[in-house]
N, C-alpha and C positions, 0 to 999 in steps of 0.2 A: 290503606297502606298495603303495598305489595310485598310479599315475603318470598324469598327464593330459598331453595335447598342449599345448604352449605356444600362446598366442593370437597371432594375427598382429599386427604392429606397429600401434599406434594403435587397437585394438579393446578392448572391455571385455566381461566376461561378461554374458550375456543374463539379465535378471531376469524371472521369471515373475510375472504380476500375480495377485493374489488376488481372490476374488469381492467383497471389501469395497471394492475400488477401482473407480472409474467405468470403464465400458467405452466404447470408441469405436465408433460405428456407421458402417458403410460403405454409401453410397448409390450407385446407378448415376448419379444426378444429384441435385444438392442440391434439397431441397424449395423450391418457389417460393411465397413468401407474397404476392407482388405479383399480386393478382387483377385481371383486366381489368374485370370487372363486379362490382357490389355490389347487394344487394337494394334495390329502389326506383329503380334507374337506368332511364331511358328508352332504348330501343334500337330499331333497325330490324331486322326479320327478313325474309328472303326465303322466302316460303311461299305456298301456295294459300289464297285467301280470297275473300270476297264483296265486290264494290264495285258499287254501283248495280244490285243484284239480278242481277249477272253474276258468274260464277266466273272469277277471274283468278289469275295467278301473278306476284308482284312483291313489292316492299318494303312492309312494313306496320309501323306503330308499335306497340310493346308495352312492358310493364313487367316488369323482372326480379323474380320473386316467390320464387325459391329458387335456391340454389347447392349442388350436391351434391359434396362432397369436392374442391372446386376443379377438377373435371373437366367437370361438366355444368351447364347454365344452364336454368332453367325460365322461360319468357316467357309472360305472359298478355296476351291481346288483348281488345278490346271488340267485335269482330265475329266472325262465324263463320269458323273456320279448318279446313282439311282436310288429311288425310294424303295422301301422294303416290298412294296407291291409291284415293283417292276418298272415304274415310269422314270424316264431320264429327266434330270433336273436341268433345264436349259441354261440357267445362269451359273451353274456349278457351285451354288451356295446351299449348304445344309445348316439347319439350326439345331443346337444342342442345349439342354439345360446346363447351367453353370456347374452343377455338381454331378454330372453324368459320368458313368464309368466308361463311356464310349468316346471320350476325348481326354487327351493328356498332353503335357508339355512335350515338344518334339524331342525324340531320342531318349526318353526316360524309360521306355519299356523294352522288354526283350523281343527280339525279332521272331515272329511266328509266320510260317508260310501261309499265304492266303488260301481260302477255300474256294475251289472252282465251282461255279454255279452252272447248273444245267436247267433246261427249260421245264423239267418236271418240278423244280423247286419253286416255281412262280405260281 
């Protein structure tokens, strides 16, 4: 005859779940469905661009054209934009992390004059 240890007061035997029952998922953090930006939103982005035939770094208006897995935002501009190492971006699209401080809703920040770039800065 098999004997088992008595259960502690107020506890019940543990039931094992079968595969047919739904599983619970453990997340490090819950998925956030509240996106800051949506496709078609007007945004300001802090980037290198051309203004009056001069290369400057400052805030430039763009349009959100794609969101990738709620982590990255693609912004398209109407003027030439440049990477930080000096290369012009041919399709005028820059990617930013969703939580970047270099992108904001259009018109929400104070106007700051752009910084003129010289060739020594590259």
